[in-house]
N, CA, C and O atoms as a GROMACS GRO file, in nm:
protein
  364
    1UNK      N    1   1.395   0.042   1.489
    1UNK     CA    2   1.292   0.057   1.388
    1UNK      C    3   1.220   0.190   1.414
    1UNK      O    4   1.199   0.225   1.530
    2UNK      N    5   1.182   0.263   1.312
    2UNK     CA    6   1.114   0.393   1.329
    2UNK      C    7   0.977   0.380   1.396
    2UNK      O    8   0.911   0.276   1.391
    3UNK      N    9   0.936   0.491   1.458
    3UNK     CA   10   0.804   0.501   1.520
    3UNK      C   11   0.720   0.599   1.440
    3UNK      O   12   0.771   0.695   1.382
    4UNK      N   13   0.588   0.573   1.437
    4UNK     CA   14   0.494   0.655   1.362
    4UNK      C   15   0.370   0.681   1.446
    4UNK      O   16   0.323   0.594   1.520
    5UNK      N   17   0.318   0.803   1.435
    5UNK     CA   18   0.186   0.838   1.490
    5UNK      C   19   0.089   0.838   1.374
    5UNK      O   20   0.116   0.896   1.269
    6UNK      N   21  -0.024   0.771   1.392
    6UNK     CA   22  -0.127   0.764   1.287
    6UNK      C   23  -0.256   0.822   1.342
    6UNK      O   24  -0.305   0.781   1.447
    7UNK      N   25  -0.311   0.918   1.269
    7UNK     CA   26  -0.444   0.970   1.302
    7UNK      C   27  -0.543   0.902   1.210
    7UNK      O   28  -0.528   0.903   1.088
    8UNK      N   29  -0.646   0.844   1.270
    8UNK     CA   30  -0.752   0.776   1.194
    8UNK      C   31  -0.884   0.846   1.225
    8UNK      O   32  -0.916   0.868   1.341
    9UNK      N   33  -0.960   0.879   1.121
    9UNK     CA   34  -1.090   0.942   1.136
    9UNK      C   35  -1.197   0.846   1.085
    9UNK      O   36  -1.186   0.792   0.975
   10UNK      N   37  -1.301   0.826   1.166
   10UNK     CA   38  -1.408   0.732   1.134
   10UNK      C   39  -1.541   0.806   1.123
   10UNK      O   40  -1.570   0.895   1.203
   11UNK      N   41  -1.622   0.769   1.023
   11UNK     CA   42  -1.754   0.831   1.005
   11UNK      C   43  -1.847   0.794   1.120
   11UNK      O   44  -1.926   0.877   1.166
   12UNK      N   45  -1.838   0.671   1.166
   12UNK     CA   46  -1.921   0.622   1.276
   12UNK      C   47  -1.833   0.602   1.400
   12UNK      O   48  -1.714   0.574   1.388
   13UNK      N   49  -1.892   0.615   1.517
   13UNK     CA   50  -1.819   0.589   1.641
   13UNK      C   51  -1.773   0.443   1.640
   13UNK      O   52  -1.846   0.354   1.598
   14UNK      N   53  -1.651   0.420   1.687
   14UNK     CA   54  -1.598   0.284   1.688
   14UNK      C   55  -1.605   0.227   1.829
   14UNK      O   56  -1.599   0.300   1.928
   15UNK      N   57  -1.618   0.096   1.835
   15UNK     CA   58  -1.616   0.023   1.961
   15UNK      C   59  -1.504  -0.079   1.953
   15UNK      O   60  -1.517  -0.177   1.880
   16UNK      N   61  -1.396  -0.058   2.025
   16UNK     CA   62  -1.285  -0.154   2.020
   16UNK      C   63  -1.327  -0.291   2.072
   16UNK      O   64  -1.413  -0.302   2.159
   17UNK      N   65  -1.266  -0.395   2.016
   17UNK     CA   66  -1.295  -0.531   2.063
   17UNK      C   67  -1.168  -0.616   2.053
   17UNK      O   68  -1.078  -0.588   1.974
   18UNK      N   69  -1.163  -0.718   2.135
   18UNK     CA   70  -1.049  -0.810   2.135
   18UNK      C   71  -1.040  -0.880   2.000
   18UNK      O   72  -0.931  -0.898   1.947
   19UNK      N   73  -1.154  -0.920   1.945
   19UNK     CA   74  -1.154  -0.992   1.818
   19UNK      C   75  -1.097  -0.905   1.706
   19UNK      O   76  -1.016  -0.951   1.625
   20UNK      N   77  -1.139  -0.779   1.701
   20UNK     CA   78  -1.087  -0.688   1.598
   20UNK      C   79  -0.938  -0.666   1.616
   20UNK      O   80  -0.863  -0.664   1.519
   21UNK      N   81  -0.895  -0.648   1.740
   21UNK     CA   82  -0.752  -0.627   1.767
   21UNK      C   83  -0.670  -0.748   1.725
   21UNK      O   84  -0.562  -0.732   1.668
   22UNK      N   85  -0.720  -0.866   1.751
   22UNK     CA   86  -0.647  -0.987   1.711
   22UNK      C   87  -0.631  -0.994   1.560
   22UNK      O   88  -0.523  -1.030   1.511
   23UNK      N   89  -0.736  -0.961   1.486
   23UNK     CA   90  -0.728  -0.962   1.340
   23UNK      C   91  -0.629  -0.857   1.289
   23UNK      O   92  -0.552  -0.884   1.197
   24UNK      N   93  -0.631  -0.739   1.349
   24UNK     CA   94  -0.538  -0.634   1.309
   24UNK      C   95  -0.394  -0.676   1.337
   24UNK      O   96  -0.304  -0.652   1.256
   25UNK      N   97  -0.371  -0.738   1.452
   25UNK     CA   98  -0.236  -0.780   1.486
   25UNK      C   99  -0.183  -0.888   1.390
   25UNK      O  100  -0.063  -0.891   1.362
   26UNK      N  101  -0.269  -0.974   1.341
   26UNK     CA  102  -0.226  -1.074   1.242
   26UNK      C  103  -0.181  -1.006   1.113
   26UNK      O  104  -0.077  -1.041   1.057
   27UNK      N  105  -0.258  -0.909   1.066
   27UNK     CA  106  -0.221  -0.834   0.946
   27UNK      C  107  -0.091  -0.758   0.970
   27UNK      O  108   0.000  -0.760   0.887
   28UNK      N  109  -0.083  -0.691   1.085
   28UNK     CA  110   0.038  -0.616   1.117
   28UNK      C  111   0.162  -0.705   1.119
   28UNK      O  112   0.268  -0.666   1.068
   29UNK      N  113   0.150  -0.824   1.176
   29UNK     CA  114   0.263  -0.918   1.179
   29UNK      C  115   0.310  -0.951   1.037
   29UNK      O  116   0.430  -0.957   1.011
   30UNK      N  117   0.216  -0.971   0.947
   30UNK     CA  118   0.252  -1.003   0.808
   30UNK      C  119   0.318  -0.886   0.737
   30UNK      O  120   0.395  -0.906   0.643
   31UNK      N  121   0.290  -0.764   0.781
   31UNK     CA  122   0.349  -0.643   0.720
   31UNK      C  123   0.470  -0.592   0.799
   31UNK      O  124   0.527  -0.489   0.765
   32UNK      N  125   0.510  -0.666   0.904
   32UNK     CA  126   0.624  -0.628   0.991
   32UNK      C  127   0.599  -0.494   1.060
   32UNK      O  128   0.689  -0.411   1.072
   33UNK      N  129   0.475  -0.476   1.104
   33UNK     CA  130   0.432  -0.354   1.172
   33UNK      C  131   0.388  -0.392   1.313
   33UNK      O  132   0.325  -0.496   1.332
   34UNK      N  133   0.422  -0.307   1.411
   34UNK     CA  134   0.382  -0.337   1.549
   34UNK      C  135   0.301  -0.221   1.605
   34UNK      O  136   0.349  -0.108   1.613
   35UNK      N  137   0.177  -0.250   1.644
   35UNK     CA  138   0.087  -0.153   1.704
   35UNK      C  139   0.120  -0.148   1.853
   35UNK      O  140   0.108  -0.249   1.922
   36UNK      N  141   0.161  -0.032   1.903
   36UNK     CA  142   0.199  -0.020   2.043
   36UNK      C  143   0.081   0.019   2.131
   36UNK      O  144   0.057  -0.045   2.233
   37UNK      N  145   0.008   0.122   2.092
   37UNK     CA  146  -0.115   0.158   2.162
   37UNK      C  147  -0.186   0.268   2.085
   37UNK      O  148  -0.129   0.328   1.993
   38UNK      N  149  -0.312   0.292   2.124
   38UNK     CA  150  -0.391   0.398   2.061
   38UNK      C  151  -0.466   0.476   2.167
   38UNK      O  152  -0.501   0.424   2.273
   39UNK      N  153  -0.492   0.604   2.135
   39UNK     CA  154  -0.582   0.686   2.214
   39UNK      C  155  -0.711   0.699   2.133
   39UNK      O  156  -0.707   0.713   2.011
   40UNK      N  157  -0.825   0.694   2.202
   40UNK     CA  158  -0.956   0.708   2.138
   40UNK      C  159  -1.016   0.841   2.182
   40UNK      O  160  -1.020   0.871   2.301
   41UNK      N  161  -1.062   0.921   2.085
   41UNK     CA  162  -1.124   1.049   2.118
   41UNK      C  163  -1.254   1.027   2.196
   41UNK      O  164  -1.313   0.919   2.190
   42UNK      N  165  -1.298   1.129   2.268
   42UNK     CA  166  -1.419   1.120   2.349
   42UNK      C  167  -1.540   1.082   2.265
   42UNK      O  168  -1.626   1.006   2.310
   43UNK      N  169  -1.548   1.134   2.143
   43UNK     CA  170  -1.663   1.103   2.057
   43UNK      C  171  -1.648   0.970   1.984
   43UNK      O  172  -1.738   0.929   1.911
   44UNK      N  173  -1.534   0.902   2.003
   44UNK     CA  174  -1.506   0.769   1.944
   44UNK      C  175  -1.503   0.772   1.791
   44UNK      O  176  -1.526   0.669   1.727
   45UNK      N  177  -1.474   0.888   1.734
   45UNK     CA  178  -1.463   0.901   1.588
   45UNK      C  179  -1.319   0.915   1.540
   45UNK      O  180  -1.293   0.915   1.419
   46UNK      N  181  -1.224   0.927   1.634
   46UNK     CA  182  -1.082   0.942   1.597
   46UNK      C  183  -0.995   0.858   1.689
   46UNK      O  184  -1.022   0.844   1.808
   47UNK      N  185  -0.889   0.805   1.632
   47UNK     CA  186  -0.786   0.742   1.712
   47UNK      C  187  -0.652   0.803   1.676
   47UNK      O  188  -0.630   0.848   1.563
   48UNK      N  189  -0.562   0.802   1.773
   48UNK     CA  190  -0.424   0.845   1.755
   48UNK      C  191  -0.339   0.728   1.802
   48UNK      O  192  -0.340   0.693   1.920
   49UNK      N  193  -0.268   0.668   1.709
   49UNK     CA  194  -0.202   0.540   1.734
   49UNK      C  195  -0.050   0.552   1.723
   49UNK      O  196   0.001   0.623   1.636
   50UNK      N  197   0.019   0.482   1.810
   50UNK     CA  198   0.164   0.475   1.801
   50UNK      C  199   0.201   0.338   1.746
   50UNK      O  200   0.160   0.235   1.800
   51UNK      N  201   0.278   0.338   1.638
   51UNK     CA  202   0.322   0.216   1.570
   51UNK      C  203   0.473   0.215   1.555
   51UNK      O  204   0.538   0.319   1.549
   52UNK      N  205   0.527   0.096   1.547
   52UNK     CA  206   0.667   0.075   1.511
   52UNK      C  207   0.665   0.000   1.378
   52UNK      O  208   0.596  -0.101   1.364
   53UNK      N  209   0.740   0.049   1.280
   53UNK     CA  210   0.736  -0.012   1.147
   53UNK      C  211   0.862   0.024   1.070
   53UNK      O  212   0.928   0.124   1.101
   54UNK      N  213   0.897  -0.058   0.970
   54UNK     CA  214   1.017  -0.028   0.892
   54UNK      C  215   1.002   0.095   0.803
   54UNK      O  216   1.102   0.158   0.766
   55UNK      N  217   0.876   0.131   0.768
   55UNK     CA  218   0.855   0.244   0.677
   55UNK      C  219   0.710   0.290   0.682
   55UNK      O  220   0.622   0.220   0.731
   56UNK      N  221   0.687   0.410   0.628
   56UNK     CA  222   0.551   0.459   0.616
   56UNK      C  223   0.471   0.371   0.520
   56UNK      O  224   0.351   0.351   0.539
   57UNK      N  225   0.538   0.319   0.418
   57UNK     CA  226   0.470   0.231   0.321
   57UNK      C  227   0.414   0.106   0.390
   57UNK      O  228   0.305   0.060   0.356
   58UNK      N  229   0.489   0.050   0.485
   58UNK     CA  230   0.442  -0.068   0.559
   58UNK      C  231   0.318  -0.033   0.642
   58UNK      O  232   0.224  -0.112   0.650
   59UNK      N  233   0.319   0.085   0.702
   59UNK     CA  234   0.202   0.132   0.779
   59UNK      C  235   0.080   0.142   0.688
   59UNK      O  236  -0.027   0.092   0.721
   60UNK      N  237   0.098   0.205   0.572
   60UNK     CA  238  -0.012   0.225   0.478
   60UNK      C  239  -0.062   0.091   0.421
   60UNK      O  240  -0.182   0.074   0.401
   61UNK      N  241   0.028  -0.001   0.396
   61UNK     CA  242  -0.011  -0.133   0.345
   61UNK      C  243  -0.095  -0.208   0.448
   61UNK      O  244  -0.197  -0.267   0.414
   62UNK      N  245  -0.052  -0.205   0.574
   62UNK     CA  246  -0.127  -0.273   0.680
   62UNK      C  247  -0.264  -0.210   0.698
   62UNK      O  248  -0.364  -0.281   0.714
   63UNK      N  249  -0.271  -0.077   0.695
   63UNK     CA  250  -0.400  -0.008   0.709
   63UNK      C  251  -0.494  -0.045   0.595
   63UNK      O  252  -0.612  -0.072   0.617
   64UNK      N  253  -0.442  -0.045   0.473
   64UNK     CA  254  -0.525  -0.079   0.357
   64UNK      C  255  -0.578  -0.222   0.368
   64UNK      O  256  -0.696  -0.246   0.344
   65UNK      N  257  -0.492  -0.316   0.405
   65UNK     CA  258  -0.536  -0.456   0.420
   65UNK      C  259  -0.641  -0.471   0.528
   65UNK      O  260  -0.732  -0.553   0.516
   66UNK      N  261  -0.630  -0.391   0.635
   66UNK     CA  262  -0.724  -0.399   0.746
   66UNK      C  263  -0.851  -0.318   0.722
   66UNK      O  264  -0.946  -0.326   0.800
   67UNK      N  265  -0.854  -0.240   0.613
   67UNK     CA  266  -0.970  -0.156   0.585
   67UNK      C  267  -0.982  -0.038   0.681
   67UNK      O  268  -1.092   0.009   0.709
   68UNK      N  269  -0.867   0.009   0.730
   68UNK     CA  270  -0.865   0.121   0.824
   68UNK      C  271  -0.814   0.247   0.757
   68UNK      O  272  -0.727   0.241   0.670
   69UNK      N  273  -0.868   0.362   0.796
   69UNK     CA  274  -0.812   0.487   0.744
   69UNK      C  275  -0.674   0.512   0.807
   69UNK      O  276  -0.647   0.468   0.918
   70UNK      N  277  -0.591   0.582   0.735
   70UNK     CA  278  -0.463   0.632   0.787
   70UNK      C  279  -0.453   0.775   0.734
   70UNK      O  280  -0.376   0.803   0.642
   71UNK      N  281  -0.532   0.863   0.794
   71UNK     CA  282  -0.549   0.999   0.742
   71UNK      C  283  -0.422   1.082   0.753
   71UNK      O  284  -0.389   1.158   0.661
   72UNK      N  285  -0.352   1.069   0.862
   72UNK     CA  286  -0.225   1.140   0.882
   72UNK      C  287  -0.127   1.040   0.941
   72UNK      O  288  -0.155   0.975   1.042
   73UNK      N  289  -0.010   1.027   0.877
   73UNK     CA  290   0.096   0.938   0.927
   73UNK      C  291   0.222   1.022   0.938
   73UNK      O  292   0.267   1.082   0.841
   74UNK      N  293   0.278   1.027   1.059
   74UNK     CA  294   0.395   1.109   1.086
   74UNK      C  295   0.501   1.024   1.155
   74UNK      O  296   0.474   0.959   1.256
   75UNK      N  297   0.622   1.024   1.099
   75UNK     CA  298   0.732   0.957   1.167
   75UNK      C  299   0.780   1.045   1.281
   75UNK      O  300   0.796   1.166   1.265
   76UNK      N  301   0.802   0.984   1.398
   76UNK     CA  302   0.849   1.058   1.515
   76UNK      C  303   0.983   1.002   1.560
   76UNK      O  304   1.011   0.883   1.546
   77UNK      N  305   1.066   1.091   1.615
   77UNK     CA  306   1.200   1.049   1.656
   77UNK      C  307   1.219   1.050   1.807
   77UNK      O  308   1.313   0.989   1.857
   78UNK      N  309   1.132   1.117   1.879
   78UNK     CA  310   1.150   1.122   2.023
   78UNK      C  311   1.033   1.188   2.092
   78UNK      O  312   0.940   1.237   2.028
   79UNK      N  313   1.041   1.187   2.224
   79UNK     CA  314   0.939   1.250   2.307
   79UNK      C  315   1.005   1.365   2.383
   79UNK      O  316   1.119   1.353   2.427
   80UNK      N  317   0.934   1.474   2.398
   80UNK     CA  318   0.980   1.582   2.483
   80UNK      C  319   0.910   1.563   2.617
   80UNK      O  320   0.787   1.567   2.625
   81UNK      N  321   0.988   1.544   2.721
   81UNK     CA  322   0.935   1.515   2.853
   81UNK      C  323   0.899   1.647   2.924
   81UNK      O  324   0.948   1.753   2.884
   82UNK      N  325   0.814   1.642   3.028
   82UNK     CA  326   0.778   1.762   3.103
   82UNK      C  327   0.899   1.835   3.164
   82UNK      O  328   0.890   1.952   3.199
   83UNK      N  329   1.010   1.765   3.175
   83UNK     CA  330   1.132   1.828   3.225
   83UNK      C  331   1.202   1.910   3.118
   83UNK      O  332   1.295   1.986   3.147
   84UNK      N  333   1.157   1.896   2.992
   84UNK     CA  334   1.221   1.964   2.881
   84UNK      C  335   1.327   1.879   2.814
   84UNK      O  336   1.385   1.920   2.713
   85UNK      N  337   1.354   1.761   2.868
   85UNK     CA  338   1.454   1.671   2.811
   85UNK      C  339   1.391   1.582   2.705
   85UNK      O  340   1.271   1.555   2.709
   86UNK      N  341   1.472   1.538   2.611
   86UNK     CA  342   1.427   1.444   2.507
   86UNK      C  343   1.440   1.302   2.560
   86UNK      O  344   1.529   1.270   2.639
   87UNK      N  345   1.350   1.216   2.513
   87UNK     CA  346   1.355   1.073   2.545
   87UNK      C  347   1.325   0.996   2.418
   87UNK      O  348   1.276   1.053   2.320
   88UNK      N  349   1.353   0.870   2.419
   88UNK     CA  350   1.324   0.783   2.306
   88UNK      C  351   1.175   0.788   2.272
   88UNK      O  352   1.093   0.815   2.359
   89UNK      N  353   1.142   0.764   2.147
   89UNK     CA  354   1.002   0.758   2.106
   89UNK      C  355   0.933   0.635   2.162
   89UNK      O  356   0.811   0.633   2.173
   90UNK      N  357   1.010   0.533   2.199
   90UNK     CA  358   0.952   0.410   2.254
   90UNK      C  359   0.884   0.440   2.386
   90UNK      O  360   0.938   0.514   2.469
   91UNK      N  361   0.765   0.382   2.407
   91UNK     CA  362   0.694   0.406   2.534
   91UNK      C  363   0.766   0.343   2.652
   91UNK      O  364   0.720   0.353   2.766
   0.00000   0.00000   0.00000
């Protein structure tokens, strides 16, 4: 299944919580989307998330249902390692 990086921009600083994550994961399951992990910016106004999903449309549908921004969505095919070699996009 393809991997996607999603940049989300928030007007207010966000505070992650287990309850919010559980709700997002339920929506993602219904859309056949899997949230792998996210990075949170120092100012807590941006996240950079790695997702596995069948399509960009599935990512956008899950974000819309969850009320989350999906400002930039990019499909990725691999990682470039510090050795210069390519690796799978999967963590």
